[in-house]
N, C-alpha and C positions, 0 to 999 in steps of 0.2 A: 302462779304469777311470778314473773322474773323482773327484777329491777335492773335497769341499765344506766350506766354513768359514762361520761366522757372524761378521759384523763386530761391533765393539763396540756394545752396546745403545744408548748415547747417540747413535750415528751414525744410528740408524734400523734398519729391517728390511732388511738387505742380505745377499745371498749372494755369497761370493767362491769361485772355483773354479779348478782347474787340472788338466791332463791328466797321466796317469801317465808318458808318454814322448812322443817326437816324433810317433809314429803317432797317438796320441790327440790331440795338438795339431793334427794335420792335420784331424781330424774337427771339432774345436772351431772351427777357422778356416772350415771349409766350412759348418757349420750354426749359426753364431752368430746372435744376436738383435741387432736395431738398438739395443737398450738396453745392450749389452755394451761395456765398456771394457777394452782389452787392455793388459797391463803386461809389461815385459821389462827386464832389466838391460842398460844400454847398452854395446855393444862387448864383451860377455861372454856366455858360454853360461849360460842360465838357464831355469827353467820359464816357460811362458806362463801368466800369471795373469790372470784376468778378474774383473770385478765387474759384476753385472747391476743397472743403475740402474732406478729406477721409470719407468713409462711417461710420456713427456713431459719427463723430466729430461734435462739435457745435461751434458756433461763439466765445464762451468763450475759446475754446481750441486752438485758433490761437496764434502762438508765436509772440513776438514783432517784430522779423525780418521779418516774413511773412506779418504782418500788415504794416510795414514800406515800404516794396516793393510795395504793392498795393497802398498805399497812395501816394508814390512818382510817381508812374506811372500815376495815375489819375490826379495828379497836373500837370505833364508834358504834359498831353493831354487836358489841358484846356487853351484856348487862353488867357483868362484874369487871371486865377489862376496861370499860369506859370510865370507871370510877377510880382506877388506880394508875399510878405512874410506873414507868420502867417495867413494861411487860414485854414478853417475847412473842413474836409472830412467826409461825413456821410457814414455809411455802415450798411447793414441789410441783413438777409437771403432772398434769392430769393422768398421764399414762402410768405414773408411779402409785396412784391410788389403788388400794386393795380392798375389795369388798367380798366378804364371805357370808354364807347363809346364817351363821350364828350371830352376826352383828345386828344391832338395833337399826331402826330406820334412820338414815342420815349419818350413821357412824362409818368411819373408814379407818383403814390401816395403810401401811406402805409396803410395797414389794421390796424396795431397797432403801433402808434408813439412811444410807450414805448420800442419797439423792435429795434429802430434805435439808433445806437451808433455814437459817434463823436470822431474823433482824430484830434488834432491840428498838422499842418505841418508848422514848422517855416520857412523853406526855401527849395529850390530845392537842392538835393544832386546829382550832376552830376555823381559821381562814381556809384551810384545805378541805375540811369536812363540809363547810358551807358552800364552797365552790363546787364540789362534787354533787351535793344535793340539788343545786340549781340546774344541773344537767340531767337529773333523774327522770327516767321514763319507765312506765309500767307496761309490760306486754304479757300476753299469754301465748307464748310460742309453742309450736308443735316441735318439741325438741327431737323426737324420734324422726320426723320427716326431714328436719334440717340435717340431721346426721346421715340419713339415708341418701339425701341429695349430694352431700359431700362424698360419700362412698361411691356413688354412681359417677361423679365427676372424676374422682381419682382412678376408677377403673377405666373410664374412657381415655384418660390421659396416659395410663400405662399401655393401653392398646395402641394408641397413636405413637407412643415412643417405640413400641415393639415393631410397628409397621415401618417407622423411619429407620430403625436398626436393620431390618431385613432389606429395605431398599438400598441402604448404604452398602451392606454386605454384597448384594447382587451387583451393584455398580462396581465394587472393588473386584469381584470375581470376573466380570466382563472385561475390565481393564487389564487384569492379569493375563487373561486369555489373548487379548489383543496384543499385548506386549510380547507374549510368547510366540504368537504367529508372526509378528514383525521380526523377532530375532531369528526365527526359522527361515523366513523369506530372505533375510540378509545373508544367512549362512548358505542358502541354496544358490544365491547369486554369486557368491565368492567361489563356490565349488564349480559352477558352470563356467565362470571366467577363467579359472585355472585350467580346466579341461580344454577350453578353446585355445589358449596360449600354447598348450602342449601339442595340440593338433597342428597349429600353424608351424611350430618348430619342426615337427616330424615331417611335414609336407614340403619344407623348403630345402633347396639344394645348396650345398656349400659353394664357396667361390671357386674352389678347385674343380668341382664338378661342372660348373658353368663354363670354365675355361676349356676343359676337356671337350665339352659338347661343342664349343665354338670351333675348336681345331678339328 
């Protein structure tokens, strides 16, 4: 089971989601999207909360409102973190999550600790948590199928881009050939014109020769 939430409207059209338990978290870790940003309460047990950014958007492109929604939701879904103030929430791109065979179910590390950000949450804001919970939807998605569909779409897009690149290169090649032929044709015309002028000059008699012929 995965729970889906809608971020505040002024932040844009963003979906925030989290797994039911650590086993669901394992699936989310395995079949995440490059656009996913992962959130967790630092040094405490909590839900794994994700937000799916827009394509091409980076972690630095998140608005403060969107970041606050995610941080409040992950705090509210931490048994210990929900009871105390001034907690830290860590967040990082899904691609930075590291999973090894020795780790427990739902446990993760990081490929690059420098890519992990921290935001301080002073206290729970019920207004935000209640608003998010009103948008809550439960689904049982086929995470593997969703990921495979995205992979297939990305492969198709790369193939289309490759075809477009080859088409542009072929058009550029043909244009270069046409320009080369045009330059060659112009050069030939100049050479023929020069030859014709020489022929005319050599075949013409001088004024003196014409006078002598007349006499």
